[in-house]
Residue, then its C-alpha position, 0 to 999 in steps of 0.5 A: l900354604p903358610v905363605f898364602a895364609s900370611w898374604l890372605a891375613r894382610h888383605k883380609p884380617a877378619l879371615d885370619r884364624r891361624e891362632r886357632v889351629v895348632d899341631l895335633v900331636a907329634p906326627q910319630i904318635l899318630s903313625n903306627e901299624a894301622d897306617a896301611v889299613r884302608r876302607t876300600p870300596y868293594f862289591c856288595s854281598g852277593c853282587p853278580h859282579n863277584t862272579s861275572t868279572k872273573v876271566p879264565e887263566g891267561s886272559i885279560a879284561q878291560a874295565g869300564i864305567g860302573c860298579h864292575f870297575m872295582a874289579s880293577w883292584m881285585e886281582r882279576d886281571t882287569t885293567g884300563l879306564i875309559q869314558m862312558g861309551g868308550e868301552g873297547v874303543d882303545w882295544a880296537a886301536h892298540s890291538m894292532f900293536t900287541q901280540t895279545r889277540h883277544v880281550f874281554q870288555n866289561l860293559g854294564d847294561g845302563t852304560y850299554f843303553h846310554s852309549g855302549i852300543l856305539a862302542i860295540r858298533q865301532a869294534v865290529a867296524a874295526k874287525a877287533t877280536i873282543t868279547y863284550k861281557i854285557l853285565y845285565n843286573d837290572a838296575v843302575a846300581m852304582t848310583g843307587g839302583q835306578p831303573v835304566d832310562g828306557s826299555i831294555s831286556v836281555p832278548q832286546i840286547a841280543r837282537q840289537v847287537e845282532a843287528e850291529g853285526v855280532s854273530h856269536f851270542v851267549v847268555v849266562s845266568d844264575e837261573p838260565e831255566k827262566y829262558d826255557g821256551h823263550h829261545g825264539l826271542f834270541p838270535q839263532g844259535t844263542t846258547f844259554h848256560h848256568r853261571s857255574e859254566l862261565d869259565t868254560v864259556q869264556r874259554q870258547l869265546r876267546d878262541i873266536d875271531g871278531v866281536t862276540v857277546l856274552i850277556y851275564d844276567q843276574t839281578c843286582a844284590a842291593e836291588k834284590r834286598r830292596r825288592r824283597k823288603k817290599g815283597e816284590f822279589p822271591d826270598p829263598d827260604k834257605r840260609l847258609f851257616i858255617n859250623e865254627a867247630v869244623c871250619e879250619g879258617c882257610g878262607d876258601c869260601g871267601v875266595q870262591s864268593n868274593c863276598l864281604s858277608v863271609e867274616p873272620v871270627e876269633t875263637p879259642l882255637g884260632r880264626k874261623r869264618r862265619i856268615d853275617q846273616s844281617s848283610c847276606n843277600k843269599d847268593y850262596s856262592c860261598v858254598n862252592g868252596f871245598c869245605p865240610s863246615f857249611v850247614t844249610i837251613e831250609g824252612g827256618a827263620l832267624k831267631k829274634a832278639a829278646g829286645v824286639a818284643f818289648d812293652a811300649a809303656a815300659l820302654a816309654m818309662r825307661v826313656d823318660a827316666l833318662p836325663q835330657p842332654a842339653t840342646h843349647l847352642d853357643a854363638a858359633p856353628y856346631d860341627i859333627l863329622v860322621t864317618g863309617v862304611g858305605g851302605t850302612g846308613v852313614v848318610t842317614v845319620g847325617a840327614l837325621i841330625s840336620m833334619a832335627a836341627h831344621l825342625e827346631g828352627k836352627s840353620a843346618s847343612v850336611l855334606d856327604f863324601m861317598g861316590f864309590a864309597q856306598k859300596g863298602g868304602a869310606v863315607l864322611s858326612y860333614v854335619r854343621f848347624a847353628a842358631r843363626d843362618e849367618w854363622l854357617n859360612q861353609v858346608r865343610i868342617d875346617t881343619q881341627q874345628a870338629d866338635v864331635l867325631l862320630a866314628c861309626d867305623m874305626v878304620v874311617g874314623a882313624s883316617a887322615d881325612a877324619l883326624q884332620t878335623v880333630r883338635h886335641g883337647r877340644t874334639r870329642i870322639v865317639v867310636n864304634t869298637h866293632a872290628i868291621p872287616n874290610a876287603t883285605f879279609v876276602r883275599d887274605p885269611d890272615a889279615n889284621l885290622h889292627a883295631s887297638a892301633l886304630l883306637d890309639k890314633m883317635r885317642n892320641a888325636a883327641g886326648g884319652e879322656r875325650l874318647s867314648s866307645c861301645d860295640a854298636q854291632a853287638l848291642a844292635t844284635r842283642f837288642l834288635g836281632d840285626t846289625i843294620g841299626a848299629n849306626i843309628l844306635m851310635l847316634g843315640f849313644a852320642w846324643q845321650l852323652g850330650l854331644v848332639p845338641v838337638 
């Protein structure tokens, strides 16, 4: 890299900015016990794949294109990577060279409709012994919950694969009773089971030669939440809570549900568990653990925070009394890197800032790095704006050129990708100190987020006097009764500090 920079400087002196890039601090200062902490994408709370991707002991599964690919890093005996529509194609070949007689192949409903049915066709033609688990979640969940491009239903899928030559069908659902009286729509011999019977059903299917199909029917959890907000989906009048006085912190509820809403909570008697009611999608599988600490509330509603019922006039007076931060821009771009957890509104924060700049006649750009990250992974939103168009020469924030790092999550804020934009003594960091659990806590009840070490990374990168912090989740819960608005609260905090000049 230094050689290339020298060559480029000779040919284009105007691009030579090397004097503006200095070493952050000694590498050993930024390296501590938090180095291994990562924000890994994971299934949403209540996701049907938390149950559907399980396989019986002694069996293996193959991954495919879709959210269910994340089972590959969840200790679920799931491996492999294949292109869309190639699910099971590799097994038809290498099954001839292994003593393993059977595999399960995960296949999403959107991928099935796109091209996955061709993979099933080739498996039948190759006389492979394989069970296709067609995961019907009623949405193209991985990319935002769009409807599948065409007409598709569980009975249609069953009839289509029957026509392809599959002879054994099973439907598993969280509510199999909805098919009562409609069995005639399915191929003869189709059986219907509750998801609690999944292990038994799979053990039966793996002993059958040839191609078998298991259709797992359960609506995407994110879609359930969206539709419930619109009044388009049933909203059970029931919530689960954990009595911390009874909980022993074993974490079995997290193992049973594989759910990120089952969070650790530190108490004087040690680490316990609680259910984050703001993110819970009412899947209720956490209660399957062998535990007496669960409490079911039926017919009740979450208590609203005191701040929800406010006097608009009084609020306006308090807002007007706040000093207005300066919104002047110098003759250079202003760069804000927003970091946080996928699915919590990081992209929304970036969109709000860039739209505010646009409405004020400023030039603005926003570049979001998310992909799988929308499922609880790391999200980085590069927001740049300037008084004139020609001052925005790129959309990505260059090394050590961030004016502000808005860290809505400590883990992502202290990552190498985020800290490389920070310059010691120049960049201001605004960080949310709430320890948002990552996927490690689901599998390891004694996991440690190393929150203080994460803060040390950021403090050492920018300089102690250039870091401002607050617990956004605690403030959002106190004033709004819900943690969903935490990232927007962080934006307001940064704006009041004068660090968002729009």
